[in-house]
C-alpha positions as CSV (number, residue, x, y, z in Angstrom):
1,M,-53.2,194.5,-101.7
2,T,-49.8,196.2,-101.5
3,P,-46.9,193.8,-100.7
4,M,-45.1,194.5,-97.4
5,S,-41.8,195.0,-99.2
6,D,-43.4,197.9,-101.2
7,L,-44.7,199.5,-98.0
8,L,-41.2,199.4,-96.4
9,H,-39.9,201.5,-99.3
10,L,-42.4,204.3,-98.7
11,P,-40.9,207.6,-97.4
12,Q,-40.5,207.7,-93.6
13,S,-43.4,210.2,-93.2
14,Q,-45.8,207.9,-95.1
15,R,-44.7,204.8,-93.2
16,L,-45.3,206.7,-89.9
17,A,-48.8,207.8,-91.1
18,L,-49.5,204.2,-92.1
19,A,-48.4,202.9,-88.7
20,I,-50.6,205.4,-86.9
21,A,-53.6,204.6,-89.1
22,L,-53.1,200.9,-88.4
23,W,-52.8,201.4,-84.7
24,D,-55.9,203.6,-84.7
25,S,-57.8,201.0,-86.5
26,L,-57.5,198.6,-83.6
27,D,-60.2,198.6,-80.9
28,E,-59.3,199.3,-77.3
29,E,-59.2,195.6,-76.3
30,A,-56.7,194.8,-79.1
31,R,-54.5,197.8,-78.2
32,E,-54.4,196.9,-74.5
33,G,-53.3,193.4,-75.3
34,A,-50.9,194.4,-78.1
35,L,-48.1,195.8,-75.9
36,P,-48.2,194.1,-72.5
37,L,-46.2,195.9,-69.8
38,E,-44.4,194.4,-66.9
39,P,-45.9,195.3,-63.5
40,A,-42.8,197.2,-62.5
41,L,-43.0,199.3,-65.7
42,C,-46.7,200.0,-65.1
43,A,-45.9,201.2,-61.6
44,E,-43.1,203.5,-62.8
45,L,-45.3,205.0,-65.5
46,D,-48.1,205.5,-62.9
47,R,-45.5,207.2,-60.6
48,R,-44.3,209.5,-63.3
49,W,-47.8,210.4,-64.3
50,T,-48.6,211.3,-60.7
51,V,-45.5,213.5,-60.5
52,H,-46.5,215.2,-63.8
53,L,-50.0,215.9,-62.6
54,A,-48.7,217.4,-59.4
55,N,-46.5,219.9,-61.4
56,P,-47.3,219.9,-65.2
57,A,-45.3,223.1,-65.6
58,A,-42.1,221.1,-65.0
59,A,-42.5,219.2,-68.2
60,V,-39.9,219.7,-70.9
61,P,-41.1,220.2,-74.5
62,W,-40.1,217.4,-76.8
63,D,-38.2,219.8,-79.1
64,E,-36.1,220.9,-76.2
65,V,-35.3,217.3,-75.2
66,R,-34.4,216.5,-78.8
67,S,-32.1,219.5,-78.9
68,Q,-30.4,218.5,-75.6
69,L,-29.8,215.0,-76.9
70,G,-28.3,216.4,-80.1
71,L,-31.2,215.0,-82.2
72,G,-32.7,218.1,-83.5
């Protein structure tokens, strides 16, 4: 087994791929309990999802958001 300190020295892209693979290896029940959300945050996410479903064309692509924030 690879020590955690070795994994932390992997290139960013490999660490991200590993994180995704680990997350994907969890079953649905484990995922749901892993990141509990406050009721107010759940309500806000539901509200935003409803707004998006009503007008999906209003969504801004992630590349554009990154550019506007000066991140890309």
